[in-house]
N, C-alpha and C positions, 0 to 999 in steps of 0.2 A: 546509549542507547542499550536499555536494559531488558531485557527478557522479561516479563513478569505473568503470572498465572492466569491473568486477566486476558494479555496476547495470547491465550493457547486457541486452537484451532480446535472445536467438538466436532468431529467427524459424523458424528452417531446422534447431532441435532438436526431442528428443523431447517435454518438455516444454512443455506447451503457452504459450502467452504469457501468460492468464492467473493460471495456477498462478507461473511467472518470478517474477512483477512482484508477487503474494503475497509469496515467499520474499523477494527483491530490500526490501518496505514491512517487513515483519518484522524483518529486518536494521536498517533503518532503526532500529525503536522501540525494537529493542533494544538501540543500540549507545547513543542518546540524543538522535536527532535529534528527535524530539515526546516531549514526556515525558506519561507517562500523567495525564489530563484533560484534557490542552490539545489543541489542532486540530491536525491534520494538514496537509500539504499539496489543496488541492481539487483534485478532479473534473478543471479546467482544466488544473489548474500540471500535474499527471500526465499526461495526456493529450500535452501538449505537450513535458515533459520526456523522456519514453522513447518515443515518438514512438507510440502505439496509441491504437488508436480507441476514443472515450468508452463503448463497452460492452463492453469488453475490463478498462479501468477498476475498471464498477463492477462486473464479475464477481469482480476480484481484490480489491474491497472486501467483498462479499456473503460471500464465502468466509473472510476475517480476521473479518468479521462474527459467523459464524455459527462460528467456531473462539472468540467472546470474545475476541480481538484487543482490538477496535475496535470501534465502535456509532456510529450516525448519526445525528445530529438534526436535523429536516426544517426546510430553508430555513438553518439551522446552520453545516451541513457533517459530517467525520466527525472522533470524536476519539478517542483513546489509550486506552482500560480502566484502571483503576486498577488491577487485578490484573495482578501482572506473573506470575505462574503461566505465559498463556498461550505468553508468545509465547519 
């Protein structure tokens, strides 16, 4: 899971950071960083990796969950949905 310049959050850009993060996470799922049915990086890991507030990370994950890309299991984490149709 390499961090690249393409994965950087532009805090001064027109797109909100949580939407930028959602797009980055969607792209990482599409390229196979996390396989369907497997747990993705934790909120804490994403907070550290992208330098965002936990609420911003949660909002990005909630957006992806609403789109059916991921699902959360309380006390277990966030998992990639089995269907690749939404990625």
